[in-house]
C-alpha positions in Angstrom: 99.1 64.9 -55.7 95.4 65.5 -55.2 95.2 67.4 -58.5 96.7 64.4 -60.2 94.1 62.2 -58.4 91.2 64.2 -59.7 92.6 64.1 -63.2 92.9 60.3 -62.9 89.3 60.2 -61.8 88.4 60.9 -65.4 90.3 57.8 -66.4 88.3 55.7 -63.9 85.1 56.8 -65.5 86.4 56.3 -69.0 87.5 52.7 -68.3 84.2 52.0 -66.5 82.1 53.4 -69.3 84.1 51.8 -72.0 84.4 48.3 -70.6 81.8 48.1 -67.8 84.6 47.1 -65.5 87.9 48.2 -63.9 86.6 51.1 -61.8 87.5 49.6 -58.4 90.8 48.3 -59.7 91.9 51.8 -60.6 90.1 53.9 -58.0 91.5 52.0 -55.0 95.2 52.6 -55.6 94.5 56.2 -56.6 92.7 56.9 -53.3 95.4 55.2 -51.3 98.6 56.6 -53.0 97.4 60.0 -54.3 94.7 60.9 -51.8 96.5 59.3 -48.8 93.4 57.5 -47.7 93.7 54.4 -45.5 93.1 51.1 -47.3 90.0 50.4 -45.2 88.4 53.7 -46.1 89.6 53.6 -49.7 87.8 50.3 -50.2 84.5 51.9 -49.1 85.1 55.2 -51.0 86.0 53.2 -54.1 82.7 51.4 -54.0 80.8 54.7 -53.5 82.6 56.4 -56.4 82.3 53.4 -58.7 78.6 52.9 -57.7 77.6 56.5 -58.4 79.5 56.5 -61.7 78.0 53.1 -62.7 74.5 54.3 -62.0 75.0 57.4 -64.2 76.5 55.2 -66.9 73.8 52.6 -66.8 71.2 55.2 -67.5 73.1 56.1 -70.7 73.2 52.4 -71.7 69.5 51.8 -70.9 68.7 54.7 -73.2 70.8 53.1 -75.9 69.0 49.8 -75.3 72.3 48.1 -74.4 71.2 46.6 -71.1 69.6 43.2 -70.6 67.4 43.8 -67.5 66.3 40.2 -67.4 69.8 38.9 -67.2 70.9 41.6 -64.7 68.1 40.5 -62.3 69.0 36.8 -62.7 72.7 37.4 -62.2 72.6 40.0 -59.4 70.8 38.0 -56.6 73.3 35.1 -56.4 76.2 37.5 -56.7 75.0 39.7 -53.9 74.3 36.8 -51.6 77.6 35.0 -52.2 79.5 38.4 -51.9 77.9 39.1 -48.5 78.5 35.5 -47.1 82.1 35.4 -48.3 82.9 38.9 -46.9 81.1 38.4 -43.6 81.8 34.8 -42.7 84.4 33.0 -44.9 87.2 35.6 -45.1 86.9 36.6 -41.5 87.6 33.0 -40.4 90.7 32.5 -42.5 93.9 33.2 -40.3 96.3 35.9 -41.5 99.3 33.5 -41.4 98.4 30.2 -43.0 101.6 28.2 -43.6 105.3 28.7 -43.0 107.8 27.3 -45.5 111.4 28.0 -44.3 111.7 31.8 -44.0 108.7 32.4 -46.2 105.2 32.9 -44.6 102.2 32.1 -46.8 99.5 34.7 -45.7 95.9 35.1 -46.5 96.6 38.2 -48.5 99.1 36.3 -50.6 96.6 33.6 -51.4 93.9 36.2 -52.3 96.3 37.8 -54.7 97.2 34.4 -56.2 93.5 33.7 -56.7 93.2 37.2 -58.3 96.1 36.3 -60.8 94.7 32.9 -61.6 91.1 34.1 -62.2 92.3 37.1 -64.2 94.5 34.7 -66.4 91.4 32.5 -67.1 89.3 35.6 -67.9 91.9 36.9 -70.4 92.2 33.5 -72.0 88.4 33.4 -72.5 88.4 37.0 -73.9 90.9 36.2 -76.6 89.8 32.6 -77.4 86.0 32.7 -77.1 84.2 33.0 -80.4 81.3 35.4 -81.0 77.9 33.8 -80.1 75.0 34.0 -82.5 71.8 35.9 -81.7 69.9 32.6 -81.8 72.1 31.2 -79.0 71.7 34.4 -77.0 67.9 34.2 -77.0 68.0 30.5 -76.2 70.2 30.8 -73.1 69.3 34.1 -71.6 65.8 32.9 -70.8 67.0 29.9 -68.9 67.4 29.9 -65.1 69.2 26.8 -64.0 71.6 25.6 -61.3 74.5 26.3 -63.6 73.7 30.0 -63.7 73.2 30.2 -60.0 76.5 28.4 -59.4 78.5 30.6 -61.8 76.9 33.8 -60.5 77.7 32.8 -56.9 81.3 32.1 -57.8 81.6 35.5 -59.3 80.3 37.1 -56.1 82.6 35.0 -53.9 85.7 35.9 -56.1 84.8 39.6 -56.1 84.5 39.6 -52.3 87.8 37.7 -51.9 89.9 40.1 -54.1 88.3 43.2 -52.7 87.1 44.7 -56.1 83.7 45.5 -57.6 83.9 42.4 -59.7 83.2 44.1 -63.0 86.2 42.6 -64.7 84.8 39.1 -63.8 81.2 40.0 -64.5 81.6 41.1 -68.1 83.3 37.8 -69.3 80.8 35.9 -67.2 77.8 37.5 -68.9 79.4 36.7 -72.2 80.1 33.1 -71.4 77.2 32.2 -69.2 74.4 34.2 -70.8 76.1 34.6 -74.2 75.6 38.4 -74.3 77.6 40.3 -76.9 80.3 42.5 -75.3 78.4 45.8 -75.8 75.3 44.5 -74.1 77.4 42.8 -71.4 79.1 46.1 -70.6 75.8 47.9 -70.0 74.3 45.0 -68.0 77.5 44.9 -65.9 77.1 48.5 -64.9 73.6 47.7 -63.5 75.0 44.8 -61.4 78.0 46.9 -60.3 75.6 49.6 -59.1 73.7 47.1 -57.0 76.9 45.6 -55.5 78.4 49.0 -54.8 75.3 50.2 -53.0 75.1 47.2 -50.8 78.9 47.0 -50.2 78.9 50.7 -49.2 76.1 50.1 -46.7 77.9 47.1 -45.1 81.1 49.0 -44.7 79.8 52.5 -43.9 81.6 52.5 -40.5 84.8 53.4 -42.3 83.2 56.5 -43.8 84.6 59.8 -42.5 82.7 63.1 -42.7 85.8 65.2 -43.6 86.0 63.3 -46.9 82.5 64.1 -48.1 83.6 67.0 -50.4 86.4 64.9 -51.8 84.1 62.0 -52.6 81.6 64.3 -54.3 84.2 65.9 -56.5 85.8 62.6 -57.3 82.4 61.1 -58.2 81.4 64.1 -60.4 84.7 63.9 -62.4 84.4 60.2 -62.7 80.8 60.6 -64.1 82.2 63.0 -66.8 84.7 60.2 -67.7 82.0 57.5 -67.8 80.1 59.5 -70.5 83.3 59.8 -72.5 83.8 56.1 -72.1 80.2 55.4 -73.1 80.6 57.5 -76.3 83.9 55.6 -77.2 82.1 52.3 -76.5 79.4 53.3 -79.0 81.7 54.1 -81.9 84.2 51.2 -81.4 83.4 47.9 -83.2 82.5 45.0 -80.9 85.4 42.9 -82.1 87.9 45.7 -81.4 86.3 46.5 -78.1 86.6 42.9 -77.0 90.3 42.9 -78.0 91.0 46.2 -76.2 89.3 44.8 -73.1 91.6 41.8 -73.2 94.7 44.1 -73.5 93.4 46.2 -70.5 93.1 43.1 -68.3 96.5 41.8 -69.5 98.1 45.1 -68.4 96.5 44.7 -65.0 97.7 41.0 -64.8 101.3 41.9 -65.7 101.5 44.8 -63.3 99.9 42.8 -60.5 102.2 39.8 -61.0 105.4 41.9 -61.1 104.3 43.7 -57.9 103.5 40.5 -56.0 106.8 38.9 -57.1 108.7 42.0 -55.9 106.8 42.0 -52.6 107.5 38.3 -51.9 111.1 38.7 -52.9 111.5 41.5 -50.4 109.8 39.5 -47.6 112.1 36.6 -48.2 115.2 38.9 -48.0 
């Protein structure tokens, strides 16, 4: 099982390098189900692996001039603040059992997963039905710093904290719709933001780190870095229009699998 997990680590890097997102969504279940790591530890290890891989990948994108440093700075600060406040204060004050309807109990985890499904559905809709933005509009909007950008960035941070992922799958569409970045530049910029989020998230949750897992994390990260360079190469040769479509299909696959899993879990709980 561990050998399979290390092989899948390449896939984590490929997806992260290709789309600038999806690393945490893939690495978390791999660590839990194949490495037999507890969910609390897996969430921290996932951030570490994705953070290290994202840093390596962002260097590649910076060299290719596919990173907007200005936008990454404007976007990162509200994301980080809202991520921290949501994680430390809002989520901790929500009770585990929220409402009972007959034999069915609505829990905090169920609401979080419902939020995940709703947000992911909106993101997929925007991916498939948002037109390409002209370069003139990109220049016009990326130099603006308004309340709208702060609000949207803060919402991304809060949602990322609530669903327990790195937020890359939300960040890329947000960069495209808020700052009007083309998908290739949004991917590289997303890796910068993910790197910052992962570093801070790992520091906040370092209490779950176990020394006996150091070698495993190092090997997992190295293999993931190999994958991210493969993903970055594929990203370079694939046309933007096709890349955007593939990204939408990738998110659609996650949405379908998550929805089926949640329906099955809720059906079992009712039985």
